[in-house]
C-alpha positions as CSV (number, residue, x, y, z in Angstrom):
1,X,53.9,141.0,85.4
2,X,57.8,139.8,85.1
3,X,56.6,136.2,84.3
4,X,54.2,137.3,81.5
5,X,57.1,139.4,79.9
6,X,59.8,136.3,80.5
7,X,56.9,134.0,79.0
8,X,56.4,136.3,75.9
9,X,60.1,136.9,75.6
10,X,60.7,133.0,75.5
11,X,58.1,132.8,72.8
12,X,59.7,135.1,70.7
13,X,63.1,133.5,71.1
14,X,61.9,130.4,69.7
15,X,59.4,132.0,67.1
16,X,62.8,133.5,65.7
17,X,64.7,130.5,65.9
18,X,61.9,128.6,64.0
19,X,61.2,131.0,61.2
20,X,65.1,130.8,60.8
21,X,65.1,127.2,60.2
22,X,62.5,127.2,57.9
23,X,63.7,130.1,56.0
24,X,67.5,129.2,55.8
25,X,69.1,126.5,53.4
26,X,69.6,123.1,55.0
27,X,73.0,123.0,56.6
28,X,75.6,120.4,56.3
29,X,75.4,117.7,59.0
30,X,79.1,118.2,59.5
31,X,78.0,121.9,60.4
32,X,75.5,120.4,62.4
33,X,77.3,118.3,64.6
34,X,80.4,120.4,65.3
35,X,78.0,123.0,66.5
36,X,76.0,120.7,68.7
37,X,78.9,118.3,69.6
38,X,77.2,115.6,68.0
39,X,79.7,113.2,66.5
40,X,79.6,110.8,63.4
41,X,79.9,108.1,65.9
42,X,76.5,109.3,67.5
43,X,74.7,109.2,64.3
44,X,75.9,105.7,63.6
45,X,73.9,104.4,66.6
46,X,70.8,105.4,64.4
47,X,69.7,102.1,62.5
48,X,66.9,101.3,60.4
49,X,64.3,98.6,61.5
50,X,62.1,96.8,59.2
51,X,59.8,94.3,60.1
52,X,57.0,92.1,58.8
53,X,53.8,91.2,60.0
54,X,51.1,88.4,59.2
55,X,48.4,89.3,57.3
56,X,45.8,88.1,59.9
57,X,47.6,90.1,62.3
58,X,44.9,92.8,64.2
59,X,46.9,95.8,63.5
60,X,47.8,94.6,59.7
61,X,44.8,96.5,58.3
62,X,45.7,99.6,59.5
63,X,49.8,99.8,60.3
64,X,50.6,97.4,57.4
65,X,52.2,94.1,56.9
66,X,55.3,95.7,56.3
67,X,57.0,98.6,58.3
68,X,60.1,100.7,58.2
69,X,61.3,103.3,60.5
70,X,64.2,103.7,62.8
71,X,65.8,102.8,66.4
72,X,68.4,103.6,68.3
73,X,71.5,101.1,69.9
74,X,71.4,101.6,73.1
75,X,73.7,98.5,74.7
76,X,76.8,96.7,73.9
77,X,75.0,93.5,73.1
78,X,72.6,94.8,70.6
79,X,69.6,96.1,72.2
80,X,67.9,98.7,69.9
81,X,65.2,101.1,71.3
82,X,62.5,102.2,68.8
83,X,58.9,102.8,68.7
84,X,56.6,100.3,69.4
85,X,54.1,100.4,66.7
86,X,56.9,99.6,64.5
87,X,57.5,95.9,65.7
88,X,53.9,95.5,67.1
89,X,52.8,91.6,66.4
90,X,56.2,91.3,64.2
91,X,56.7,88.0,62.7
92,X,60.3,89.3,61.1
93,X,62.5,92.1,62.2
94,X,65.8,93.0,60.4
95,X,68.3,96.1,61.7
96,X,69.9,97.8,59.0
97,X,73.1,99.6,59.8
98,X,74.4,102.5,57.9
99,X,77.4,100.4,56.1
100,X,74.7,98.6,54.5
101,X,74.8,95.6,57.0
102,X,71.2,93.9,57.3
103,X,71.1,91.9,61.0
104,X,68.1,89.8,61.9
105,X,66.6,90.7,65.5
106,X,64.3,89.3,67.7
107,X,61.5,91.0,69.6
108,X,62.4,91.8,73.2
109,X,59.3,94.1,74.4
110,X,56.7,96.7,73.5
111,X,55.6,98.8,76.2
112,X,52.1,100.1,75.9
113,X,52.2,102.8,78.2
114,X,55.3,104.7,77.2
115,X,54.9,103.5,73.4
116,X,58.6,102.2,73.6
117,X,59.9,99.1,71.8
118,X,62.7,97.2,71.9
119,X,64.2,94.3,69.8
120,X,67.6,92.6,70.1
121,X,70.2,91.8,67.4
122,X,71.0,88.3,66.6
123,X,74.6,88.9,65.9
124,X,77.3,91.4,66.6
125,X,76.3,94.9,65.7
126,X,80.0,96.7,66.4
127,X,78.4,100.0,67.0
128,X,79.0,102.1,70.1
129,X,75.7,102.4,71.7
130,X,74.4,105.7,72.4
131,X,74.4,107.4,75.9
132,X,71.0,108.4,77.7
133,X,70.2,111.8,78.8
134,X,67.8,113.6,80.9
135,X,65.3,114.7,78.9
136,X,63.6,116.6,82.1
137,X,65.9,119.8,80.9
138,X,64.7,120.0,77.3
139,X,62.6,123.0,77.2
140,X,61.0,125.2,74.6
141,X,63.7,127.0,72.3
142,X,66.1,124.3,73.0
143,X,67.9,123.3,69.5
144,X,68.3,119.5,69.2
145,X,69.1,117.0,66.5
146,X,66.9,114.7,64.6
147,X,68.5,111.7,63.2
148,X,66.8,108.4,61.2
149,X,67.8,105.4,59.1
150,X,68.4,107.8,56.3
151,X,72.1,108.6,57.7
152,X,74.3,111.2,58.9
153,X,73.4,113.4,55.9
154,X,69.9,113.5,56.7
155,X,70.2,114.4,60.4
156,X,68.4,117.8,61.0
157,X,68.6,120.6,63.3
158,X,65.1,121.2,64.9
159,X,63.7,123.0,67.8
160,X,61.7,121.9,70.9
161,X,58.8,124.0,70.3
162,X,56.4,122.9,73.2
163,X,56.6,119.9,76.4
164,X,53.2,119.2,76.9
165,X,50.8,116.5,77.7
166,X,49.9,113.9,74.9
167,X,47.0,111.6,75.3
168,X,46.6,109.2,72.6
169,X,42.9,107.6,72.0
170,X,44.4,104.1,72.2
171,X,44.7,104.3,76.3
172,X,48.2,106.1,76.1
173,X,49.4,109.1,78.1
174,X,52.6,111.3,78.3
175,X,52.8,113.9,80.6
176,X,55.5,115.8,79.4
177,X,56.1,114.8,75.4
178,X,58.6,116.3,73.5
179,X,57.1,118.4,70.5
180,X,59.7,119.8,67.9
181,X,59.5,121.8,64.6
182,X,60.1,122.0,61.6
183,X,58.7,118.4,61.1
184,X,60.4,115.6,59.7
185,X,58.6,113.1,57.3
186,X,61.0,110.0,58.7
187,X,60.2,110.3,62.7
188,X,59.0,107.3,63.4
189,X,61.5,105.5,65.4
190,X,64.2,108.4,65.1
191,X,66.4,109.6,67.5
192,X,66.3,112.8,69.4
193,X,69.9,114.0,70.3
194,X,70.9,117.0,72.7
195,X,74.2,119.3,72.3
196,X,76.4,116.5,73.7
197,X,75.3,113.7,71.6
198,X,73.1,111.9,74.1
199,X,69.8,110.7,73.3
200,X,66.7,112.5,74.8
201,X,63.6,111.0,72.9
202,X,62.4,108.4,70.1
203,X,60.2,109.7,67.6
204,X,56.2,108.7,67.7
205,X,54.7,111.1,65.6
206,X,53.8,113.9,63.0
207,X,51.2,116.8,64.7
208,X,49.6,119.5,63.2
209,X,49.8,121.1,66.4
210,X,52.9,120.6,67.7
211,X,53.2,124.5,68.9
212,X,50.3,127.2,68.7
213,X,51.0,130.7,67.4
214,X,48.4,132.2,65.5
215,X,47.6,129.2,63.9
216,X,48.9,125.4,64.8
217,X,52.4,124.8,63.8
218,X,53.0,121.3,62.2
219,X,55.9,119.1,63.9
220,X,57.2,115.8,65.6
221,X,56.3,114.2,68.8
222,X,58.9,112.5,70.7
223,X,58.7,110.3,73.6
224,X,61.0,111.5,76.2
225,X,64.0,109.0,77.5
226,X,63.0,109.6,81.0
227,X,60.0,107.6,80.4
228,X,62.5,104.5,80.0
229,X,64.9,104.8,82.5
230,X,62.6,103.4,85.5
231,X,61.1,100.5,83.0
232,X,63.8,99.2,80.9
233,X,64.8,96.5,83.2
234,X,61.3,95.1,83.2
235,X,61.4,95.4,79.7
236,X,64.3,93.4,78.9
237,X,63.3,90.7,81.7
238,X,59.4,90.8,81.3
239,X,58.9,91.9,77.6
240,X,55.8,94.2,79.0
241,X,53.5,92.5,76.5
242,X,52.2,94.1,73.4
243,X,48.3,95.8,73.5
244,X,47.1,95.1,70.0
245,X,43.5,95.3,70.9
246,X,44.3,98.9,72.5
247,X,45.4,100.0,68.8
248,X,42.7,98.2,67.1
249,X,40.2,100.2,68.9
250,X,42.0,103.4,68.4
251,X,42.8,102.9,64.8
252,X,39.3,102.7,64.0
253,X,38.2,106.2,64.7
254,X,39.8,109.6,63.3
255,X,41.7,111.9,64.8
256,X,42.6,115.2,62.5
257,X,45.9,116.5,62.6
258,X,47.4,113.2,64.2
259,X,49.5,111.1,61.9
260,X,51.5,107.9,62.2
261,X,54.6,106.9,59.6
262,X,56.9,104.1,59.3
263,X,54.7,101.9,57.1
264,X,56.8,103.0,54.2
265,X,58.0,100.1,51.7
266,X,61.3,101.8,50.8
267,X,63.4,104.0,53.2
268,X,62.3,107.7,53.2
269,X,59.0,107.3,51.8
270,X,56.3,107.9,54.7
271,X,53.0,106.4,54.1
272,X,50.8,108.5,56.7
273,X,47.7,107.2,58.0
274,X,45.0,108.5,60.3
275,X,46.0,107.5,63.9
276,X,42.7,108.2,65.2
């Protein structure tokens, strides 16, 4: 009985927090960062990722030949973590910094099992890398900060509204994906940060069912950073090759309520397509 009451109380807590976040005006990022401990230096780790893909690539007809999203600098030597579909089969990759600099980058790895992608800047970025947190403790009702390529002014306070399994039709499984709300349209490769300004996840999808109340609540799905830690060294040294065939099969079938962004031709404009 006590367990049921506790669970209901947790649901009521984040429901109230979620409704508050939806109804109140968006706070200035200075207020968000002051409350969460996230500094401007942390937000500077979030960069833009622009890629160009050959027209004859397997994923070109579904994910586009020009893709835009975000990534997070995670090392002093210019390693940037992003979501893999942005860089899948990319012929050219550019990193766009908050100060407007564009730096060519090279493909490092795509891990099909986690969905993470890695690129490396061809020249010095001069950005202090983000620290990696543990995403395991990010439970329902935790307030976190979502940051994307649009800069510190576009950073958004969101709530973790669920932690549950995610199964993708492209042979993809996450045991404990992070679901957040309210939704953000510029989620592809976006960084999710905890109250200490440490990275806890990378944006992957818009979903129509981030949580379930009387009806589904829309939001975003993030790949937990804990998925990266055991495979990071292998990704850097071995590449963990892309599986474009799996994407090609998956994107031919329709699945309602699931969308992938990052296909915009200009920053801030998301082209959503059914992800299958």
